[in-house]
C-alpha positions as CSV (number, residue, x, y, z in Angstrom):
1,X,-15.3,35.0,23.9
2,X,-18.3,35.4,26.3
3,X,-16.2,37.5,28.6
4,X,-14.8,39.7,25.8
5,X,-18.3,40.4,24.3
6,X,-20.1,40.6,27.6
7,X,-23.1,38.5,26.3
8,X,-22.6,35.6,28.7
9,X,-24.0,32.1,27.7
10,X,-25.6,33.3,24.5
11,X,-22.3,33.0,22.6
12,X,-22.6,29.2,22.1
13,X,-26.2,29.6,20.8
14,X,-25.2,32.4,18.4
15,X,-22.2,30.4,17.1
16,X,-24.1,27.1,16.6
17,X,-27.6,28.0,15.8
18,X,-27.5,31.5,14.2
19,X,-24.1,31.3,12.5
20,X,-24.0,27.6,11.9
21,X,-20.4,27.2,13.2
22,X,-19.1,23.8,14.2
23,X,-16.1,23.0,16.3
24,X,-13.9,20.2,14.9
25,X,-10.4,18.9,15.4
26,X,-7.7,19.3,12.8
27,X,-7.2,16.4,10.3
28,X,-3.8,14.7,10.2
29,X,-2.1,14.8,6.8
30,X,1.0,12.9,5.8
31,X,2.9,16.1,5.0
32,X,2.5,19.7,4.0
33,X,2.5,19.6,0.2
34,X,4.3,22.1,-2.0
35,X,2.6,23.5,-5.0
36,X,4.8,21.3,-7.3
37,X,3.7,18.2,-5.3
38,X,0.1,19.2,-5.5
39,X,0.5,19.7,-9.3
40,X,2.1,16.3,-9.7
41,X,-0.8,14.6,-7.7
42,X,-3.4,16.3,-9.8
43,X,-1.7,15.5,-13.1
44,X,-1.3,11.8,-12.3
45,X,-4.9,11.6,-11.2
46,X,-6.1,13.4,-14.3
47,X,-4.0,11.0,-16.4
48,X,-5.5,8.0,-14.7
49,X,-9.0,9.4,-15.0
50,X,-8.5,10.0,-18.7
51,X,-7.1,6.5,-19.1
52,X,-10.2,5.1,-17.5
53,X,-12.5,7.3,-19.6
54,X,-10.8,6.2,-22.8
55,X,-11.6,2.5,-22.1
56,X,-14.6,1.0,-24.0
57,X,-15.6,-0.7,-20.7
58,X,-14.5,1.3,-17.6
59,X,-15.8,-1.4,-15.2
60,X,-13.7,-4.0,-16.8
61,X,-10.7,-1.7,-16.6
62,X,-11.2,-1.3,-12.8
63,X,-11.5,-5.0,-12.5
64,X,-8.2,-5.5,-14.2
65,X,-6.3,-3.5,-11.5
66,X,-4.2,-5.4,-9.0
67,X,-3.0,-3.2,-6.1
68,X,-0.7,-3.9,-3.2
69,X,1.6,-2.4,-0.6
70,X,3.5,-3.2,2.6
71,X,2.7,-2.5,6.2
72,X,4.1,-3.3,9.7
73,X,2.0,-5.5,12.0
74,X,2.9,-5.9,15.7
75,X,2.2,-8.6,18.2
76,X,0.4,-6.0,20.2
77,X,-1.3,-2.8,18.9
78,X,-3.1,-0.7,21.6
79,X,-6.7,0.2,21.1
80,X,-7.4,3.5,19.4
81,X,-8.8,6.3,21.6
82,X,-12.3,5.6,20.2
83,X,-12.0,1.9,20.7
84,X,-10.8,2.2,24.3
85,X,-13.9,4.1,25.4
86,X,-16.0,2.2,27.9
87,X,-18.8,2.7,30.3
88,X,-17.7,2.9,34.0
89,X,-19.9,2.6,37.0
90,X,-19.3,4.3,40.3
91,X,-16.0,3.2,41.9
92,X,-14.7,1.5,38.7
93,X,-11.2,2.3,37.5
94,X,-10.3,3.1,33.9
95,X,-8.4,0.4,32.1
96,X,-4.7,1.2,31.4
97,X,-3.3,0.8,27.9
98,X,0.2,-0.4,27.0
99,X,2.3,1.0,24.2
100,X,2.8,-1.0,20.9
101,X,5.0,-4.1,21.0
102,X,8.5,-3.9,19.5
103,X,8.0,-7.4,18.0
104,X,6.6,-6.8,14.5
105,X,6.8,-8.1,10.9
106,X,6.4,-6.6,7.5
107,X,3.4,-7.8,5.6
108,X,2.8,-7.4,1.8
109,X,-0.7,-7.9,0.4
110,X,-2.1,-7.7,-3.2
111,X,-5.7,-7.8,-4.2
112,X,-8.1,-7.1,-7.0
113,X,-11.9,-6.6,-7.2
114,X,-12.6,-10.2,-6.4
115,X,-10.4,-10.5,-3.2
116,X,-6.9,-11.3,-1.9
117,X,-4.4,-12.6,-4.5
118,X,-1.3,-12.9,-2.3
119,X,-0.2,-12.3,1.3
120,X,3.5,-12.5,2.1
121,X,5.6,-11.8,5.2
122,X,9.1,-10.5,5.1
123,X,11.9,-12.7,6.5
124,X,12.9,-11.4,10.0
125,X,16.0,-9.2,9.7
126,X,15.5,-8.5,6.0
127,X,14.4,-5.2,4.5
128,X,12.3,-4.2,1.5
129,X,14.7,-3.5,-1.3
130,X,14.7,-4.0,-5.0
131,X,15.9,-7.6,-4.8
132,X,13.3,-8.7,-2.3
133,X,10.5,-6.8,-4.1
134,X,11.4,-8.4,-7.4
135,X,11.0,-11.8,-5.6
136,X,7.6,-10.6,-4.3
137,X,6.5,-9.7,-7.8
138,X,7.7,-13.1,-9.1
139,X,5.5,-14.8,-6.4
140,X,2.6,-12.4,-7.4
141,X,3.0,-13.4,-11.0
142,X,2.6,-17.1,-10.1
143,X,-0.4,-16.3,-8.0
144,X,-2.1,-14.4,-10.8
145,X,-1.3,-17.2,-13.2
146,X,-3.0,-19.7,-10.9
147,X,-6.0,-17.7,-9.6
148,X,-6.7,-15.6,-12.8
149,X,-5.4,-17.5,-15.8
150,X,-7.8,-15.4,-18.0
151,X,-6.0,-12.3,-17.0
152,X,-2.5,-13.8,-17.2
153,X,-2.9,-15.3,-20.6
154,X,-3.2,-11.9,-22.3
155,X,-1.5,-9.8,-19.6
156,X,-4.9,-8.1,-19.2
157,X,-4.1,-6.6,-15.8
158,X,-2.3,-3.6,-14.3
159,X,-0.1,-3.6,-11.2
160,X,-0.7,-0.6,-8.9
161,X,1.7,0.2,-6.1
162,X,3.1,3.4,-4.6
163,X,6.3,5.0,-5.7
164,X,8.6,3.7,-2.9
165,X,12.2,3.2,-4.0
166,X,12.0,-0.6,-4.3
167,X,8.8,-0.3,-6.4
168,X,10.3,2.2,-8.9
169,X,14.0,1.3,-9.1
170,X,15.6,0.6,-12.4
171,X,15.9,-3.1,-11.7
172,X,12.2,-3.5,-10.7
173,X,11.0,-1.6,-13.8
174,X,13.3,-3.6,-16.0
175,X,12.0,-6.9,-14.6
176,X,8.4,-5.7,-15.1
177,X,9.2,-4.8,-18.7
178,X,10.8,-8.3,-19.3
179,X,7.6,-9.9,-17.9
180,X,5.5,-7.6,-20.1
181,X,3.5,-6.3,-17.1
182,X,2.1,-2.8,-17.1
183,X,1.7,-0.6,-14.1
184,X,-0.7,2.2,-13.1
185,X,0.9,5.5,-12.1
186,X,0.8,6.7,-8.5
187,X,2.0,10.1,-7.3
188,X,4.4,10.7,-4.3
189,X,3.0,11.4,-0.8
190,X,-0.4,9.9,-1.7
191,X,-1.6,7.3,0.8
192,X,-5.1,8.7,0.3
193,X,-4.9,7.3,-3.3
194,X,-3.7,3.8,-2.3
195,X,-6.5,1.3,-1.5
196,X,-4.2,-0.6,0.8
197,X,-3.5,2.5,2.9
198,X,-7.1,3.9,3.1
199,X,-9.1,0.7,3.1
200,X,-7.3,-2.7,3.5
201,X,-4.7,-2.1,6.2
202,X,-6.9,0.1,8.4
203,X,-9.5,-2.7,8.4
204,X,-6.9,-5.3,9.3
205,X,-5.5,-3.2,12.2
206,X,-8.9,-2.4,13.6
207,X,-9.5,-6.2,13.9
208,X,-6.2,-7.1,15.6
209,X,-5.8,-3.9,17.7
210,X,-6.0,-4.5,21.4
211,X,-5.1,-8.3,21.1
212,X,-2.0,-9.9,22.4
213,X,-0.2,-12.4,20.2
214,X,2.4,-14.7,21.8
215,X,4.5,-15.3,18.6
216,X,4.9,-13.8,15.2
217,X,3.6,-17.0,13.7
218,X,0.3,-16.5,15.6
219,X,0.1,-12.9,14.4
220,X,0.7,-14.0,10.8
221,X,-2.0,-16.6,11.0
222,X,-4.6,-14.3,12.4
223,X,-3.7,-11.5,10.0
224,X,-4.1,-13.8,7.1
225,X,-7.4,-15.1,8.3
226,X,-8.7,-11.5,8.8
227,X,-7.9,-10.5,5.3
228,X,-9.2,-13.7,3.7
229,X,-12.5,-13.4,5.5
230,X,-13.3,-10.0,4.0
231,X,-16.2,-10.2,1.5
232,X,-15.5,-9.6,-2.2
233,X,-17.7,-6.4,-2.1
234,X,-15.0,-4.8,0.3
235,X,-12.3,-5.2,-2.3
236,X,-14.5,-4.0,-5.2
237,X,-15.5,-0.9,-3.1
238,X,-11.9,-0.1,-2.3
239,X,-10.8,-0.1,-6.0
240,X,-13.8,1.9,-7.1
241,X,-13.2,4.3,-4.2
242,X,-9.7,4.8,-5.5
243,X,-11.2,6.1,-8.8
244,X,-13.4,8.4,-6.7
245,X,-10.3,9.6,-4.8
246,X,-8.6,10.4,-8.1
247,X,-11.5,12.7,-9.0
248,X,-11.6,14.3,-5.5
249,X,-7.9,15.0,-5.7
250,X,-8.2,16.5,-9.1
251,X,-11.2,18.6,-7.9
252,X,-9.1,20.2,-5.1
253,X,-6.1,20.7,-7.4
254,X,-3.9,18.0,-5.9
255,X,-4.3,18.9,-2.2
256,X,-5.3,16.4,0.5
257,X,-9.1,16.2,0.7
258,X,-9.7,14.1,3.8
259,X,-12.2,15.9,6.1
260,X,-13.3,18.3,3.4
261,X,-16.8,18.2,2.0
262,X,-15.8,17.4,-1.6
263,X,-18.7,16.3,-3.9
264,X,-17.9,15.3,-7.4
265,X,-19.6,13.2,-10.0
266,X,-17.9,9.9,-9.8
267,X,-18.0,6.2,-10.8
268,X,-17.3,4.6,-7.4
269,X,-18.5,1.2,-6.4
270,X,-21.1,2.9,-4.1
271,X,-23.4,2.2,-7.0
272,X,-22.2,0.0,-9.8
273,X,-24.5,1.5,-12.3
274,X,-22.6,4.9,-12.0
275,X,-19.6,3.3,-13.7
276,X,-21.5,3.2,-17.0
277,X,-22.5,6.8,-16.6
278,X,-19.0,8.3,-16.2
279,X,-19.2,12.1,-16.7
280,X,-17.0,12.0,-19.9
281,X,-17.2,15.7,-20.8
282,X,-16.6,17.0,-17.3
283,X,-13.6,14.8,-16.8
284,X,-12.2,15.4,-20.3
285,X,-12.4,19.2,-19.7
286,X,-10.5,18.8,-16.4
287,X,-7.8,16.5,-17.9
288,X,-7.2,19.0,-20.7
289,X,-5.9,21.5,-18.1
290,X,-2.7,19.3,-17.7
291,X,-2.5,17.1,-20.9
292,X,1.0,15.8,-19.9
293,X,2.0,12.3,-19.2
294,X,3.5,11.3,-15.8
295,X,6.9,11.1,-17.4
296,X,6.5,14.6,-18.7
297,X,5.4,15.6,-15.2
298,X,8.6,14.3,-13.7
299,X,10.7,16.3,-16.2
300,X,8.7,19.4,-15.6
301,X,9.0,19.0,-11.9
302,X,12.8,18.8,-12.2
303,X,13.0,21.8,-14.5
304,X,10.8,23.8,-12.2
305,X,13.0,23.0,-9.2
306,X,16.1,23.9,-11.2
307,X,14.5,27.2,-12.3
308,X,13.5,28.1,-8.7
309,X,17.1,27.4,-7.5
310,X,18.5,29.5,-10.4
311,X,16.3,32.4,-9.5
312,X,17.3,32.1,-5.9
313,X,21.0,32.4,-6.9
314,X,20.3,35.5,-9.0
315,X,18.5,37.2,-6.1
316,X,21.4,36.5,-3.8
């Protein structure tokens, strides 16, 4: 740019100081969302926000949410680029890093505002399917009954998980209905709205990254200790941040918001008192844009895709 304009080294000064430009790297997103997917994300977030606003005690509602998900953990995870930075003296060589280990196991974790409720590891050679996930939910049910009998007695809790096939299969939904357990809706392609994905698992992997584990049993023990050692405030913040992420997602019309400067009035756990001052009118106005339930959203999505295909055939 300096060569093209012929103003030498003043280009950087003009860009940074006069124009206020900043040079930043692109943010990774899970996928490039279509308009229908953005609309679905926004609609589900609006429905959840409205559900929260309709509660007589929003704070108690957040405390009743039990969220969980699965993730792979390996016997060796290399340090991230930032973690691997080190000061080197003259003549010192840079440390080399190995790739991730192929020995890994699938971990499932559930937590609420007070802490971890259940941690489970998949049997080697098995895969997460409806049958195994129903067994996981049965174990979770027993853990809730033992750790939170006040919630279990009146089924005063909501299960939150993503929309992976084992979580939303007919067998799983039928079993949850038999147990009289309600779930909280979660839109597709939305790890930024799942507390396990944006808070719990990154914290775990930052603590075990760069460490070698001789066996899977050793990895399981350390992983369990790392999660159990987290303070209750961490879990409360994660669930309140999920509410804040709903609002940010709705504010940007369902698009991914990571890396964007999105400021909304929220009720996150950053300040507990804000939960009692939820901006009811602002949120109600936003939810009125799409007053459909998540079931209606799925039907509308299918109809829209069918209509687009029909129009394409006519154009041909």
